[in-house]
C-alpha positions as CSV (number, residue, x, y, z in Angstrom):
1,M,-118.6,88.0,140.1
2,I,-120.1,90.4,137.6
3,Q,-123.9,90.6,136.9
4,R,-125.0,91.9,133.6
5,I,-128.5,93.4,132.9
6,V,-129.5,94.1,129.4
7,K,-132.8,95.8,128.6
8,L,-134.3,95.0,125.1
9,T,-137.5,96.4,123.6
10,I,-138.9,93.8,121.2
11,H,-141.5,94.3,118.5
12,P,-144.7,93.0,120.0
13,D,-145.4,90.6,117.2
14,K,-141.8,89.3,117.4
15,M,-141.9,88.4,121.1
16,D,-142.6,84.7,120.7
17,L,-139.8,84.4,118.2
18,F,-137.4,86.2,120.5
19,V,-138.2,83.9,123.4
20,S,-137.7,80.9,121.3
21,M,-134.4,82.2,120.1
22,F,-133.3,83.0,123.7
23,K,-134.2,79.3,124.8
24,L,-132.1,78.0,122.1
25,S,-129.2,80.4,122.8
26,K,-129.3,79.9,126.6
27,P,-127.3,76.7,126.9
28,K,-124.7,78.1,124.5
29,I,-124.2,81.2,126.6
30,I,-124.0,79.3,129.8
31,G,-121.6,77.0,128.1
32,F,-119.3,79.8,127.2
33,G,-116.4,80.1,129.6
34,G,-117.2,82.4,132.6
35,C,-120.9,82.4,132.3
36,S,-122.7,80.6,135.3
37,Q,-126.3,81.6,134.7
38,V,-128.5,83.6,132.2
39,K,-132.2,84.4,132.7
40,L,-134.8,86.2,130.6
41,L,-137.2,88.5,132.5
42,R,-140.3,90.2,131.1
43,A,-141.7,93.5,132.2
44,N,-145.2,93.5,133.4
45,Y,-146.0,96.6,131.4
46,P,-145.3,97.1,128.7
47,D,-144.9,93.4,128.0
48,N,-142.6,93.8,125.0
49,I,-139.6,94.8,127.2
50,V,-137.4,92.0,128.4
51,F,-134.2,91.9,130.5
52,T,-131.4,89.4,130.2
53,Y,-129.8,88.9,133.5
54,S,-126.5,87.0,133.5
55,Y,-123.7,86.1,136.0
56,W,-120.0,86.2,134.8
57,T,-116.9,85.1,136.7
58,D,-115.2,88.5,135.9
59,A,-115.2,91.4,133.4
60,E,-112.7,89.6,131.2
61,S,-115.0,86.6,130.8
62,L,-117.9,89.0,129.8
63,E,-115.7,90.9,127.3
64,R,-114.5,87.6,125.8
65,Y,-118.2,86.7,125.2
66,R,-119.1,90.1,123.9
67,N,-116.2,89.8,121.3
68,S,-116.9,86.1,120.4
69,E,-118.4,84.6,117.2
70,L,-121.2,83.2,119.4
71,F,-122.3,86.7,120.5
72,K,-122.0,88.1,117.0
73,E,-124.2,85.2,115.7
74,I,-126.9,85.7,118.4
75,W,-126.9,89.5,118.0
76,K,-127.2,89.3,114.3
77,N,-130.2,87.1,114.6
78,V,-132.0,88.9,117.4
79,K,-131.3,92.5,116.4
80,P,-134.0,92.7,113.7
81,L,-136.5,91.9,116.4
82,F,-135.7,95.1,118.5
83,A,-138.2,97.9,118.6
84,G,-135.7,100.1,120.5
85,K,-132.1,100.7,121.4
86,P,-130.7,98.1,123.9
87,E,-129.4,99.3,127.2
88,A,-126.9,97.4,129.3
89,W,-125.4,97.6,132.8
90,S,-122.7,95.6,134.5
91,V,-123.5,95.7,138.3
92,D,-122.1,94.4,141.6
93,E,-124.2,93.3,144.5
94,I,-123.6,95.7,147.4
95,A,-126.1,94.5,150.2
């Protein structure tokens, strides 16, 4: 199991739009082979930073998604809402 954390800084005036887009994309991402769950978390401060937290069967499933037309379409639509460079980590639970 791979857990993926992606930090996104969103333009403050675009946050509602981003959340709406995430809600529409979430079922499609979960429906993509190998993804069992995806969440959207918001920082307490500053509140224009969000984190996606997703669970993938394995690294191959994550890479298949990252190279898919679905990912490219989602990314194309949300990228203009970013106020900073995205950061991402694939992590394993150790305790």
